[in-house]
PyMOL CGO cylinders between C-alpha atoms (Angstrom):
from pymol import cmd
from pymol.cgo import CYLINDER

trace = [
    CYLINDER, 154.32, 119.06, 86.76, 157.90, 119.69, 86.36, 0.3, 1, 1, 1, 1, 1, 1,
    CYLINDER, 157.90, 119.69, 86.36, 159.86, 122.55, 88.22, 0.3, 1, 1, 1, 1, 1, 1,
    CYLINDER, 159.86, 122.55, 88.22, 159.39, 125.98, 87.90, 0.3, 1, 1, 1, 1, 1, 1,
    CYLINDER, 159.39, 125.98, 87.90, 161.20, 129.48, 88.66, 0.3, 1, 1, 1, 1, 1, 1,
    CYLINDER, 161.20, 129.48, 88.66, 159.16, 131.47, 90.84, 0.3, 1, 1, 1, 1, 1, 1,
    CYLINDER, 159.16, 131.47, 90.84, 161.82, 134.07, 91.74, 0.3, 1, 1, 1, 1, 1, 1,
    CYLINDER, 161.82, 134.07, 91.74, 163.28, 136.95, 89.76, 0.3, 1, 1, 1, 1, 1, 1,
    CYLINDER, 163.28, 136.95, 89.76, 167.19, 136.39, 91.34, 0.3, 1, 1, 1, 1, 1, 1,
    CYLINDER, 167.19, 136.39, 91.34, 168.67, 133.29, 89.65, 0.3, 1, 1, 1, 1, 1, 1,
    CYLINDER, 168.67, 133.29, 89.65, 172.30, 131.93, 88.23, 0.3, 1, 1, 1, 1, 1, 1,
    CYLINDER, 172.30, 131.93, 88.23, 172.27, 130.14, 85.13, 0.3, 1, 1, 1, 1, 1, 1,
    CYLINDER, 172.27, 130.14, 85.13, 174.20, 128.60, 82.30, 0.3, 1, 1, 1, 1, 1, 1,
    CYLINDER, 174.20, 128.60, 82.30, 173.76, 128.53, 78.82, 0.3, 1, 1, 1, 1, 1, 1,
    CYLINDER, 173.76, 128.53, 78.82, 173.95, 124.79, 76.99, 0.3, 1, 1, 1, 1, 1, 1,
    CYLINDER, 173.95, 124.79, 76.99, 173.78, 123.27, 73.63, 0.3, 1, 1, 1, 1, 1, 1,
    CYLINDER, 173.78, 123.27, 73.63, 170.83, 120.90, 73.39, 0.3, 1, 1, 1, 1, 1, 1,
    CYLINDER, 170.83, 120.90, 73.39, 172.21, 117.18, 72.25, 0.3, 1, 1, 1, 1, 1, 1,
    CYLINDER, 172.21, 117.18, 72.25, 170.61, 113.92, 71.97, 0.3, 1, 1, 1, 1, 1, 1,
    CYLINDER, 170.61, 113.92, 71.97, 166.56, 114.93, 72.12, 0.3, 1, 1, 1, 1, 1, 1,
    CYLINDER, 166.56, 114.93, 72.12, 164.67, 117.83, 72.59, 0.3, 1, 1, 1, 1, 1, 1,
    CYLINDER, 164.67, 117.83, 72.59, 164.16, 119.37, 76.13, 0.3, 1, 1, 1, 1, 1, 1,
    CYLINDER, 164.16, 119.37, 76.13, 161.21, 121.05, 77.69, 0.3, 1, 1, 1, 1, 1, 1,
    CYLINDER, 161.21, 121.05, 77.69, 161.05, 123.60, 80.30, 0.3, 1, 1, 1, 1, 1, 1,
    CYLINDER, 161.05, 123.60, 80.30, 160.90, 122.72, 83.72, 0.3, 1, 1, 1, 1, 1, 1,
    CYLINDER, 160.90, 122.72, 83.72, 162.88, 119.56, 83.11, 0.3, 1, 1, 1, 1, 1, 1,
    CYLINDER, 162.88, 119.56, 83.11, 165.89, 118.27, 85.34, 0.3, 1, 1, 1, 1, 1, 1,
    CYLINDER, 165.89, 118.27, 85.34, 169.14, 118.45, 84.16, 0.3, 1, 1, 1, 1, 1, 1,
    CYLINDER, 169.14, 118.45, 84.16, 172.66, 117.02, 85.26, 0.3, 1, 1, 1, 1, 1, 1,
    CYLINDER, 172.66, 117.02, 85.26, 175.32, 119.14, 83.74, 0.3, 1, 1, 1, 1, 1, 1,
    CYLINDER, 175.32, 119.14, 83.74, 178.82, 117.61, 83.00, 0.3, 1, 1, 1, 1, 1, 1,
    CYLINDER, 178.82, 117.61, 83.00, 180.28, 119.07, 85.83, 0.3, 1, 1, 1, 1, 1, 1,
    CYLINDER, 180.28, 119.07, 85.83, 177.81, 117.18, 88.23, 0.3, 1, 1, 1, 1, 1, 1,
    CYLINDER, 177.81, 117.18, 88.23, 175.98, 120.33, 88.92, 0.3, 1, 1, 1, 1, 1, 1,
    CYLINDER, 175.98, 120.33, 88.92, 172.18, 119.58, 89.02, 0.3, 1, 1, 1, 1, 1, 1,
    CYLINDER, 172.18, 119.58, 89.02, 169.81, 122.29, 87.59, 0.3, 1, 1, 1, 1, 1, 1,
    CYLINDER, 169.81, 122.29, 87.59, 166.55, 122.60, 85.31, 0.3, 1, 1, 1, 1, 1, 1,
    CYLINDER, 166.55, 122.60, 85.31, 165.76, 123.92, 81.71, 0.3, 1, 1, 1, 1, 1, 1,
    CYLINDER, 165.76, 123.92, 81.71, 164.07, 127.62, 81.63, 0.3, 1, 1, 1, 1, 1, 1,
    CYLINDER, 164.07, 127.62, 81.63, 162.90, 126.90, 78.26, 0.3, 1, 1, 1, 1, 1, 1,
    CYLINDER, 162.90, 126.90, 78.26, 161.84, 124.33, 75.55, 0.3, 1, 1, 1, 1, 1, 1,
    CYLINDER, 161.84, 124.33, 75.55, 164.74, 123.43, 72.97, 0.3, 1, 1, 1, 1, 1, 1,
    CYLINDER, 164.74, 123.43, 72.97, 165.53, 121.38, 70.18, 0.3, 1, 1, 1, 1, 1, 1,
    CYLINDER, 165.53, 121.38, 70.18, 168.46, 119.63, 69.03, 0.3, 1, 1, 1, 1, 1, 1,
    CYLINDER, 168.46, 119.63, 69.03, 171.19, 122.55, 68.67, 0.3, 1, 1, 1, 1, 1, 1,
    CYLINDER, 171.19, 122.55, 68.67, 169.45, 124.96, 70.42, 0.3, 1, 1, 1, 1, 1, 1,
    CYLINDER, 169.45, 124.96, 70.42, 170.71, 127.08, 72.96, 0.3, 1, 1, 1, 1, 1, 1,
    CYLINDER, 170.71, 127.08, 72.96, 168.90, 127.14, 76.11, 0.3, 1, 1, 1, 1, 1, 1,
    CYLINDER, 168.90, 127.14, 76.11, 168.97, 128.48, 79.60, 0.3, 1, 1, 1, 1, 1, 1,
    CYLINDER, 168.97, 128.48, 79.60, 169.78, 125.98, 82.97, 0.3, 1, 1, 1, 1, 1, 1,
    CYLINDER, 169.78, 125.98, 82.97, 168.95, 127.64, 86.17, 0.3, 1, 1, 1, 1, 1, 1,
    CYLINDER, 168.95, 127.64, 86.17, 171.57, 126.24, 88.71, 0.3, 1, 1, 1, 1, 1, 1,
    CYLINDER, 171.57, 126.24, 88.71, 170.77, 128.37, 91.66, 0.3, 1, 1, 1, 1, 1, 1,
    CYLINDER, 170.77, 128.37, 91.66, 167.19, 130.14, 92.38, 0.3, 1, 1, 1, 1, 1, 1,
    CYLINDER, 167.19, 130.14, 92.38, 165.78, 131.78, 95.94, 0.3, 1, 1, 1, 1, 1, 1,
    CYLINDER, 165.78, 131.78, 95.94, 161.94, 130.06, 95.13, 0.3, 1, 1, 1, 1, 1, 1,
    CYLINDER, 161.94, 130.06, 95.13, 161.38, 127.09, 92.80, 0.3, 1, 1, 1, 1, 1, 1,
    CYLINDER, 161.38, 127.09, 92.80, 158.37, 125.18, 92.88, 0.3, 1, 1, 1, 1, 1, 1,
    CYLINDER, 158.37, 125.18, 92.88, 159.11, 121.49, 92.33, 0.3, 1, 1, 1, 1, 1, 1,
    CYLINDER, 159.11, 121.49, 92.33, 157.01, 118.32, 92.74, 0.3, 1, 1, 1, 1, 1, 1,
    CYLINDER, 157.01, 118.32, 92.74, 156.87, 116.84, 96.13, 0.3, 1, 1, 1, 1, 1, 1,
    CYLINDER, 156.87, 116.84, 96.13, 156.98, 113.34, 97.32, 0.3, 1, 1, 1, 1, 1, 1,
    CYLINDER, 156.98, 113.34, 97.32, 153.69, 112.55, 98.97, 0.3, 1, 1, 1, 1, 1, 1,
    CYLINDER, 153.69, 112.55, 98.97, 152.51, 111.60, 101.76, 0.3, 1, 1, 1, 1, 1, 1,
    CYLINDER, 152.51, 111.60, 101.76, 155.60, 113.94, 103.26, 0.3, 1, 1, 1, 1, 1, 1,
    CYLINDER, 155.60, 113.94, 103.26, 155.79, 117.03, 105.46, 0.3, 1, 1, 1, 1, 1, 1,
    CYLINDER, 155.79, 117.03, 105.46, 158.60, 119.21, 104.74, 0.3, 1, 1, 1, 1, 1, 1,
    CYLINDER, 158.60, 119.21, 104.74, 158.96, 122.40, 106.95, 0.3, 1, 1, 1, 1, 1, 1,
    CYLINDER, 158.96, 122.40, 106.95, 160.80, 125.32, 106.43, 0.3, 1, 1, 1, 1, 1, 1,
    CYLINDER, 160.80, 125.32, 106.43, 164.39, 125.34, 106.89, 0.3, 1, 1, 1, 1, 1, 1,
    CYLINDER, 164.39, 125.34, 106.89, 164.59, 121.46, 106.33, 0.3, 1, 1, 1, 1, 1, 1,
    CYLINDER, 164.59, 121.46, 106.33, 167.13, 120.17, 103.85, 0.3, 1, 1, 1, 1, 1, 1,
    CYLINDER, 167.13, 120.17, 103.85, 165.77, 119.00, 100.85, 0.3, 1, 1, 1, 1, 1, 1,
    CYLINDER, 165.77, 119.00, 100.85, 167.07, 116.38, 98.39, 0.3, 1, 1, 1, 1, 1, 1,
    CYLINDER, 167.07, 116.38, 98.39, 165.84, 115.75, 94.68, 0.3, 1, 1, 1, 1, 1, 1,
    CYLINDER, 165.84, 115.75, 94.68, 165.11, 112.02, 93.77, 0.3, 1, 1, 1, 1, 1, 1,
    CYLINDER, 165.11, 112.02, 93.77, 165.95, 112.00, 89.83, 0.3, 1, 1, 1, 1, 1, 1,
    CYLINDER, 165.95, 112.00, 89.83, 164.42, 108.40, 89.49, 0.3, 1, 1, 1, 1, 1, 1,
    CYLINDER, 164.42, 108.40, 89.49, 160.80, 110.07, 91.00, 0.3, 1, 1, 1, 1, 1, 1,
    CYLINDER, 160.80, 110.07, 91.00, 161.35, 113.67, 89.40, 0.3, 1, 1, 1, 1, 1, 1,
    CYLINDER, 161.35, 113.67, 89.40, 160.59, 115.15, 93.20, 0.3, 1, 1, 1, 1, 1, 1,
    CYLINDER, 160.59, 115.15, 93.20, 161.57, 116.53, 96.23, 0.3, 1, 1, 1, 1, 1, 1,
    CYLINDER, 161.57, 116.53, 96.23, 162.04, 114.73, 99.29, 0.3, 1, 1, 1, 1, 1, 1,
    CYLINDER, 162.04, 114.73, 99.29, 164.11, 114.09, 102.63, 0.3, 1, 1, 1, 1, 1, 1,
    CYLINDER, 164.11, 114.09, 102.63, 166.16, 111.10, 101.67, 0.3, 1, 1, 1, 1, 1, 1,
    CYLINDER, 166.16, 111.10, 101.67, 169.72, 111.90, 101.67, 0.3, 1, 1, 1, 1, 1, 1,
    CYLINDER, 169.72, 111.90, 101.67, 171.03, 109.32, 99.14, 0.3, 1, 1, 1, 1, 1, 1,
    CYLINDER, 171.03, 109.32, 99.14, 169.20, 111.52, 96.69, 0.3, 1, 1, 1, 1, 1, 1,
    CYLINDER, 169.20, 111.52, 96.69, 170.77, 114.53, 94.81, 0.3, 1, 1, 1, 1, 1, 1,
    CYLINDER, 170.77, 114.53, 94.81, 171.08, 117.44, 97.80, 0.3, 1, 1, 1, 1, 1, 1,
    CYLINDER, 171.08, 117.44, 97.80, 169.43, 120.64, 96.19, 0.3, 1, 1, 1, 1, 1, 1,
    CYLINDER, 169.43, 120.64, 96.19, 168.83, 123.23, 98.90, 0.3, 1, 1, 1, 1, 1, 1,
    CYLINDER, 168.83, 123.23, 98.90, 166.23, 124.06, 101.66, 0.3, 1, 1, 1, 1, 1, 1,
    CYLINDER, 166.23, 124.06, 101.66, 162.43, 124.26, 101.96, 0.3, 1, 1, 1, 1, 1, 1,
    CYLINDER, 162.43, 124.26, 101.96, 161.19, 128.03, 102.08, 0.3, 1, 1, 1, 1, 1, 1,
    CYLINDER, 161.19, 128.03, 102.08, 157.52, 127.32, 102.25, 0.3, 1, 1, 1, 1, 1, 1,
    CYLINDER, 157.52, 127.32, 102.25, 155.84, 124.59, 104.77, 0.3, 1, 1, 1, 1, 1, 1,
    CYLINDER, 155.84, 124.59, 104.77, 154.81, 121.73, 102.63, 0.3, 1, 1, 1, 1, 1, 1,
    CYLINDER, 154.81, 121.73, 102.63, 151.93, 119.36, 104.22, 0.3, 1, 1, 1, 1, 1, 1,
    CYLINDER, 151.93, 119.36, 104.22, 151.97, 115.78, 103.77, 0.3, 1, 1, 1, 1, 1, 1,
    CYLINDER, 151.97, 115.78, 103.77, 148.89, 116.12, 100.89, 0.3, 1, 1, 1, 1, 1, 1,
    CYLINDER, 148.89, 116.12, 100.89, 150.83, 118.98, 98.94, 0.3, 1, 1, 1, 1, 1, 1,
    CYLINDER, 150.83, 118.98, 98.94, 151.96, 117.32, 95.40, 0.3, 1, 1, 1, 1, 1, 1,
    CYLINDER, 151.96, 117.32, 95.40, 154.56, 120.40, 95.33, 0.3, 1, 1, 1, 1, 1, 1,
    CYLINDER, 154.56, 120.40, 95.33, 157.00, 122.32, 97.31, 0.3, 1, 1, 1, 1, 1, 1,
    CYLINDER, 157.00, 122.32, 97.31, 158.54, 125.86, 97.17, 0.3, 1, 1, 1, 1, 1, 1,
    CYLINDER, 158.54, 125.86, 97.17, 162.23, 125.43, 97.86, 0.3, 1, 1, 1, 1, 1, 1,
    CYLINDER, 162.23, 125.43, 97.86, 165.67, 127.50, 97.60, 0.3, 1, 1, 1, 1, 1, 1,
    CYLINDER, 165.67, 127.50, 97.60, 167.75, 125.42, 94.81, 0.3, 1, 1, 1, 1, 1, 1,
    CYLINDER, 167.75, 125.42, 94.81, 171.46, 125.15, 94.24, 0.3, 1, 1, 1, 1, 1, 1,
    CYLINDER, 171.46, 125.15, 94.24, 172.52, 122.70, 92.04, 0.3, 1, 1, 1, 1, 1, 1,
    CYLINDER, 172.52, 122.70, 92.04, 175.85, 123.20, 93.47, 0.3, 1, 1, 1, 1, 1, 1,
    CYLINDER, 175.85, 123.20, 93.47, 175.00, 121.64, 96.65, 0.3, 1, 1, 1, 1, 1, 1,
    CYLINDER, 175.00, 121.64, 96.65, 175.35, 118.31, 95.64, 0.3, 1, 1, 1, 1, 1, 1,
    CYLINDER, 175.35, 118.31, 95.64, 179.31, 118.95, 95.83, 0.3, 1, 1, 1, 1, 1, 1,
    CYLINDER, 179.31, 118.95, 95.83, 178.75, 119.70, 99.57, 0.3, 1, 1, 1, 1, 1, 1,
    CYLINDER, 178.75, 119.70, 99.57, 177.36, 116.32, 100.41, 0.3, 1, 1, 1, 1, 1, 1,
    CYLINDER, 177.36, 116.32, 100.41, 179.87, 113.81, 102.07, 0.3, 1, 1, 1, 1, 1, 1,
]
cmd.load_cgo(trace, "trace")
């Protein structure tokens, strides 16, 4: 499973696909260091939308790991999942409790948050 936009309110940028085709929900680091995910599929040369901020996003979650509402969350770019490991990319906070056995979690995604991490 990839990252899925759940909210109608989001911020995004348009990028031209280069290197290889992309799939909706795949994570991406933009040249500025901002983290986001593709909203749509795209072939090389296509202009696609990258979501950089959204109030509700469903993403894969590390299991077994419980995450409570309000906890700060990070994105593991190797495992492609949300966790609480502060050496990964800071992306926001949890907006729905995630039980240990859950494979996904709903978070408030902020791709600019990595800049706040010291």
